[in-house]
Backbone as CSV, one residue per row, in Angstrom:
resi,resn,N_x,N_y,N_z,CA_x,CA_y,CA_z,C_x,C_y,C_z
1,UNK,5.136,-0.688,10.829,3.931,-1.766,10.799,3.485,-2.094,12.185
2,UNK,2.156,-2.056,12.638,1.667,-2.865,13.613,1.329,-4.227,13.792
3,UNK,1.233,-4.777,14.881,1.111,-6.087,15.034,-0.423,-6.458,14.629
4,UNK,-1.351,-5.468,14.213,-2.569,-5.569,13.459,-2.175,-5.711,12.038
5,UNK,-1.285,-5.459,11.627,-1.290,-5.667,10.269,-0.116,-6.969,9.996
6,UNK,-0.085,-7.677,10.801,1.002,-8.926,10.717,0.217,-10.052,10.402
7,UNK,1.155,-11.348,10.016,0.690,-12.227,9.536,0.606,-13.508,10.456
8,UNK,-0.441,-14.121,10.730,-0.768,-15.344,11.578,0.634,-16.252,11.463
9,UNK,1.064,-16.795,12.790,2.063,-17.892,12.737,3.375,-16.972,12.450
10,UNK,3.425,-15.764,12.057,4.656,-15.001,12.058,5.305,-14.260,13.563
11,UNK,6.664,-14.758,13.719,7.350,-14.112,14.829,7.859,-12.488,14.278
12,UNK,7.924,-11.903,15.515,8.395,-10.683,15.089,8.992,-10.049,16.230
13,UNK,9.724,-8.961,16.242,10.728,-8.174,17.017,9.777,-7.175,17.404
14,UNK,9.739,-6.837,18.479,9.054,-5.515,18.646,9.925,-4.016,18.917
15,UNK,9.620,-3.368,18.022,10.385,-2.094,17.591,10.085,-1.088,18.953
16,UNK,8.817,-0.670,18.980,8.657,0.126,20.188,6.883,-0.018,20.488
17,UNK,6.622,0.476,21.370,5.197,0.662,21.924,4.856,2.097,21.736
18,UNK,3.596,2.115,20.872,3.137,3.760,20.318,1.755,3.632,21.111
19,UNK,1.843,4.180,22.372,0.750,4.254,23.264,1.154,5.749,24.020
20,UNK,0.278,6.802,24.235,0.243,7.908,25.246,-0.159,7.226,26.547
21,UNK,-1.106,6.252,26.836,-1.668,5.986,28.201,-0.670,5.136,28.957
22,UNK,0.029,5.639,29.814,1.223,5.045,30.629,0.461,3.814,31.226
23,UNK,-0.934,3.487,31.858,-1.247,2.377,31.957,-1.190,1.231,31.298
24,UNK,-1.544,1.601,29.843,-1.393,0.628,28.851,0.118,0.102,28.660
25,UNK,0.749,1.174,28.683,2.168,0.620,28.595,2.808,-0.130,29.638
26,UNK,2.224,0.213,30.831,2.795,-0.942,32.025,1.973,-2.018,31.904
27,UNK,1.032,-2.118,31.418,0.325,-3.477,31.198,0.923,-3.960,30.291
28,UNK,1.529,-3.514,28.964,1.992,-4.565,28.263,3.547,-5.021,28.705
29,UNK,4.211,-3.978,29.137,5.466,-4.324,29.957,5.492,-5.624,30.806
30,UNK,4.473,-5.276,31.842,3.980,-6.657,32.757,3.808,-8.002,31.806
31,UNK,3.443,-7.833,30.797,3.208,-9.229,30.135,4.808,-9.602,29.377
32,UNK,5.633,-8.473,29.406,6.881,-9.068,28.637,7.039,-8.605,27.512
33,UNK,6.166,-7.685,26.982,6.013,-6.750,25.690,6.561,-5.429,25.413
34,UNK,7.992,-5.397,25.484,8.892,-4.242,25.327,9.707,-4.313,24.245
35,UNK,10.403,-3.295,23.687,11.056,-2.754,22.574,12.439,-4.318,22.834
36,UNK,12.586,-4.782,21.433,13.575,-5.862,21.439,12.818,-7.205,22.053
37,UNK,11.902,-7.557,22.128,11.309,-8.559,22.583,10.822,-9.082,21.426
38,UNK,10.736,-10.810,21.377,9.770,-11.416,20.326,8.588,-11.695,20.648
39,UNK,7.801,-11.568,19.718,6.452,-11.638,19.641,5.785,-12.385,18.542
40,UNK,5.075,-13.431,18.823,4.522,-14.316,17.744,3.003,-13.980,17.712
41,UNK,2.552,-13.622,16.296,0.985,-13.802,16.133,0.514,-14.992,15.968
42,UNK,-0.030,-15.569,16.971,-0.678,-16.883,16.708,-1.923,-16.570,15.910
43,UNK,-2.954,-16.308,16.273,-4.090,-16.231,15.244,-4.939,-14.877,15.470
44,UNK,-5.901,-14.648,14.572,-6.836,-13.194,14.906,-8.255,-14.146,15.237
45,UNK,-8.724,-13.108,15.987,-9.995,-13.864,16.683,-11.034,-12.447,16.246
46,UNK,-12.325,-12.704,16.525,-13.360,-11.857,16.596,-13.118,-10.669,17.408
47,UNK,-12.694,-10.807,18.775,-12.551,-9.952,19.670,-11.060,-9.543,19.635
48,UNK,-10.099,-9.940,19.288,-8.687,-9.548,19.183,-7.760,-10.538,18.467
49,UNK,-6.577,-10.474,18.878,-5.692,-11.291,18.627,-5.059,-12.263,19.558
50,UNK,-4.457,-13.356,19.309,-3.696,-14.461,20.364,-2.303,-13.996,19.983
51,UNK,-1.602,-14.241,20.919,-0.226,-13.798,20.717,0.800,-14.501,21.886
52,UNK,1.792,-14.570,21.148,2.828,-15.801,22.238,3.950,-14.862,22.672
53,UNK,4.184,-14.271,24.066,5.457,-13.592,24.432,5.837,-14.476,25.262
54,UNK,7.428,-14.752,25.523,8.102,-15.437,26.349,7.418,-16.530,26.657
55,UNK,6.934,-17.819,25.702,6.379,-18.915,25.861,5.030,-18.667,26.732
56,UNK,4.529,-17.808,26.885,2.956,-17.647,27.316,2.101,-16.804,26.265
57,UNK,0.873,-17.275,26.288,-0.039,-17.105,25.366,-1.007,-16.175,25.880
58,UNK,-1.187,-14.916,25.075,-2.132,-13.911,25.768,-3.325,-13.485,24.547
59,UNK,-4.493,-13.107,24.796,-5.408,-12.533,23.823,-5.197,-11.222,24.216
60,UNK,-5.104,-10.320,23.173,-5.215,-8.760,23.168,-5.948,-8.317,22.202
61,UNK,-6.694,-7.295,22.780,-7.639,-6.538,21.747,-6.825,-5.621,20.780
62,UNK,-7.689,-5.344,19.722,-6.898,-4.612,18.900,-6.543,-3.349,18.900
63,UNK,-6.919,-2.480,20.283,-6.180,-1.354,20.754,-4.747,-1.732,21.123
64,UNK,-4.492,-3.006,21.830,-3.060,-3.079,22.253,-2.539,-3.758,20.967
65,UNK,-2.863,-4.260,19.936,-2.381,-4.698,18.941,-1.723,-3.708,18.062
66,UNK,-2.672,-2.527,17.838,-2.255,-1.530,17.221,-1.325,-0.635,17.859
67,UNK,-0.962,-0.677,19.155,0.024,0.183,19.863,1.301,-0.672,19.631
68,UNK,1.427,-2.003,19.156,2.828,-2.792,19.549,3.367,-2.474,17.944
69,UNK,4.387,-1.976,17.447,4.962,-1.699,16.679,6.067,-2.675,16.093
70,UNK,5.955,-3.477,15.200,6.962,-4.610,14.719,7.546,-4.332,13.578
């Protein structure tokens, strides 16, 4: 299941990042988004998703949410 299919307010453990783009993987890693890390889907917005990673909140787009397997 990807984060895009997640439930608002639910905490997940990231299983892996599904992306061919090395820049995208590096960007997610810089946010603290990597295998084994906890991520919380706070809410969905028209432009994307609000997530919490390591006590920080980020707004990510649908492409990023689809790359994060939980």
